N, C-alpha and C positions, 0 to 999 in steps of 0.2 A: 584286629583292633578292638580293645575292650570298650564297654559302654561309656565309661568316664572320658576316655580319650576321644571317642566319637562325638560326645556331647560338646567337649571343648572345641573340636574342629568345626562343628556346626555353628557354634557361636562366632567363631572367627569368620567363617564363610558368610554368615548373615550380615556382618559388618562390611564385607567387601563386595557385595553383590553389585552395587550401582556402577562400579567402574570397569566391569568385565564384559567381554563380548559373548555372543550366543554360542553355546555348545552343550551337548549332553541331552538334547530332546529329540525324540523321533517323531516325525510327522507322517501321518498316513497320506496326506496330500502334499504336493509340491508347492502349493500356494503359500506365499509368505504372509505371516500375520504378526502383529505386534504382541498379541497375547492369545492364549488358548481360551476358547469359550468354555470348553469342558476338558479337564485334564485328569487322566487316570494314572495311578501309580504303576500299574502292571497290566498284563494282557487281559486278565479276566474282567476287570472293571472296564477296560477299554472296549472289549468285545460286546459286553452287555449294554454299555451306553450306546455304542454304535448301532446295535440292533434296535434300541428304543428310539433313538434320535432319527435314524434313517439317513443320516448324512455324515460321512466320515470326515468331511472337511471341517466340521465343528469340534472334532475331538483329537487330542494328542495323547500319546503314551509316554510316560516319563522314563521308564526303564527300557533300555534298548533291547531289540530282539536278540536272542542268543545269550544274554547276560544272566548269570546265576543271581537270582533275587537276593539270596542270603549274603552275597558278597558285595552288594551294591553300596556305593558311597556317593551321596549327593554332591553336586558341584554348586558353586554360587549361582549359576544360571538356573539350575534345577529349583533352588529355593525361590528365586525371582519368579519363575513360572508358577509355582504353587501359590505365591502371594497374589499374582495377577489374575489367576483363573477365576471365572465366575462360579465354577463349581469344581471342586477337587474330590475325586472318588478314590478311596483306598480300602484295602482289605482290613488292615489292622493286624494285631498279633505281634509276636516277638521279632520276626524278621523285618517288620516295618516300625519298630520302636523309634527309629530316627525321625519318622514322620511326626510322631507325637511331640518330639522335641522342637521340631521346626514350627509346628502350629502354635505351640505354647510361647516359644521365644519371639515369634513375630506377631503375636496377637491376632492371628487369623481367626475370625469368628466362626463358631460352630455351624451357623446357617449356610456357610459357603463350602462345607465339607460333608461327605457321606462316608461313614465307616461301616463297611459291609458286615464285619464280624458280629455286629450288634443284632443282626436280624435272624440268626439261627441259634439253635441249641448246640453248645460246644461240647466236644469230646476230649477227654484227657489224652495227651500224647502217650503212645506206648513206649515201653522200654523193652529192648530185645536182648536176649542173652543166648548165644548159640542158635540164632534164627527163630527163637520162640519168645512170645510175649511173656515178660516177667510179671507175675501177679504181685500186687502191692501188699505189704504186710499190714497188720492191724495198726502197728505203730506209725507207719507211713500215713494211713488214713486219718489217725488221730492228729498227727502233725498238720495234715492238709486242712482239716476242719478248724484247728486252732490257729493256724498260721504261725506256728512256734518258731521255726527257723527258716531263713531265706532259702537254704539249699533244699528244703522240703516243700517249697511252694509248688502249687499245681501248675503244670505247663499244659496248655491246651493246643491241640492240633489246629493249625491255622488254614489247612487246605480244605476249607469249607465247601468250595465249589465242585469238588469231585463227585458229590452226590447231585444228580439232576433235580431231586426234590429240593435241596437247598438252593440250587441255582434258580429255580422258579421263584423262590422267595427273594433272592437277590435282584432278579430282574424287576420284580414288583416294587422293591424298595427304590431302585434307581428310577423307575417310572414315576413314583410318587414324589421323589425329590425333584425330578426334572419339571414336573407339573408345578411344584412350588416355586421353582426358580424362573421358569419360562411358561407362565400360565397361558400365554397366547397360543401355544402349540399343544395344548392339553389333548385335543382329539387325536392328533397325529401320534402322540406318545402312547395313548391308550390302545390305538389300533395296532401299532407296531409291537407293543408289549404282548398283546393277546396272541398275535401271530407267532412270536418267538416262544412264548410259554407253551403254545400248542405243539411246537416242534419238540420241546423238551418232554412234554407228556408222552408223545409217541416213542421217544427214545427210552423213557422210563419203562413203558410197557414192553419194549423190546428187550431190555436188560432183565426184566422179571421173567420173561418167557425163556430166554437163554439159560438163566440160572435154574429155572424149574425143570427144563428138559435136558440139562447137562448130565453127563455120566458121572461127573465129579462135582464136589462143592468146595474145592480148595485150590488156591493158587500159590505159586512160589515166586518170590522176587529175589533175583541175584543183584540187589540194588537197594537204594533207599526206598521207603514205603510211604508215599504221600496220599494213600488211598483209604485211610481209616473211615471216613464218612461214607465212601462208596461201599466198602465191604459190610459195614454195619447196616446200611440201607437194604442190601440184597442178601444178607445172611450167608456170606462166604467165610470160610476159614482161610487163614493166610499165614505164611511164613516168609520172613525177609531177613536180609543181612543187617539192615540199619533202620531206625525209625525215620519218620517223615523229614525232619529238618536236621538230621545228624550231620555233623561236620566230618565224620569219618569217611575215608575213601578206600581203606584197606581192611578187609575182614580178617579176623583171626582164624587159625586152623580149625578151632572147634566149630565156629559158625559155618565155614566152608564144608567141613565134613558132615555136619548135620544136614545141610541143605542137599548135598549130594545123596546122602542116604535116604532123605525124604523123597526125593525125586525117583530114586530106584525102587524103594519099597512101595510107594503108592502109584507107581507106573505113570508118573506125570510126564506128559509129552511136550510141554511148553514151559520154559523158564522165562520170566518177564524182566524187562528193564524199563526204565523211564526215559522220557525225552531228554535230549541234550546230554546224555550219559555216554561214557566210553563203552560201557557194556562189558568190561573186561571180566568182572566176576561172573556175570551171567554166562559168558562164553566159556569160562573155566568149568562151570557146573555142567553146561551142555556137552562139552567135550568129554567129560567123564561119564556122562549118562546116556548120550545119544539123543537128548532132548533138543528141541528147536528153540532158538531165542527170538522172542517177539517183543515189540514195544507197546506198552500201555501208557498212553499220553495223559499226564495229569493236568495239562494246560497251564502249567506254572508260568511258562514263557514259550515262545515259538522262535524258530530260526528266522534269520533275516529274509531268506527266500520265501518261507511260508507267510511271513508278515506282509511282504510286498505283493504276494499273490492274493491277499485278502482272506486267508484261512480263518474260519470261524470256530467257535467252541462247539457248535452243533456238528460241524464236519469232523472235528476231533472225536466227539462221542460216537459218531457213526462208524469211524474206523475202530474205535475201542470195542464197539459192540461185536464186530467180526473177529477181533483178536480174542475177546473173552469167549466167544462161541468155540473157537479152536482150542483155547486153553482148557476148557471144561469137558472136552470130548476126545 
């Protein structure tokens, strides 16, 4: 669905909200409520808010577990929930452009929202050709600076939370906003935030130690690559089939051949895939090279089973730490 069509659909949905029943919202608690106290668009905002609030009954996640975020289309009830929430937390970026339309069309005040992408320094999204990052030409850079043509506009990687350093900033931002909206719980928010940031600091130290002591400094993804902020933070080289938000699912023969040769030549023992992926390309590369396929979880979304078990971002990073340790040795 193109942006114009989606915008038209959002307008129609906005007009029809009042007469429809409830569907499309995932609740962490089975308790029925008329409206969410805090609503997060996706797992990352949900988990960080849950950590700071300390009570999951107060928080709902808009996009269901297991759903591909880039394919999500809001229902009338989703719009209703956003309008009724006392605080709506979202990441921002291209894949959540529909949120900006909803906020604008429904006159939702900025003080009731928190856009996480505003709190970190953004990285341009990579372009891959044959598994390698394509360097931008001087002409591209000039067009970027001047904003000459729409097709040359800069696209920023929106997976800001894959760096634990960024995630600390996001947790702090959520804490400050919660204090603003619910000042009576200020001390609880501060305490919970400090505890969660402390866990992230330990994980950051762990990743730095693993990278420092690794036999290699490169990773190969037979998949999409939503880890730009992560590899930039820890100084890793990387090769992948597709960039972070690519809609591609099938790699061309040049890309597959390059990645297979890279694994062989550099004696790489692990080919990585991301969560909720079929892993077919990674398996193809592994079958040709004898490498093992492991999952590095970007925490984009979680499965329903993991959601219901209460899986946290910290637990995801703890698993990622061990995966990276194996991938670099």
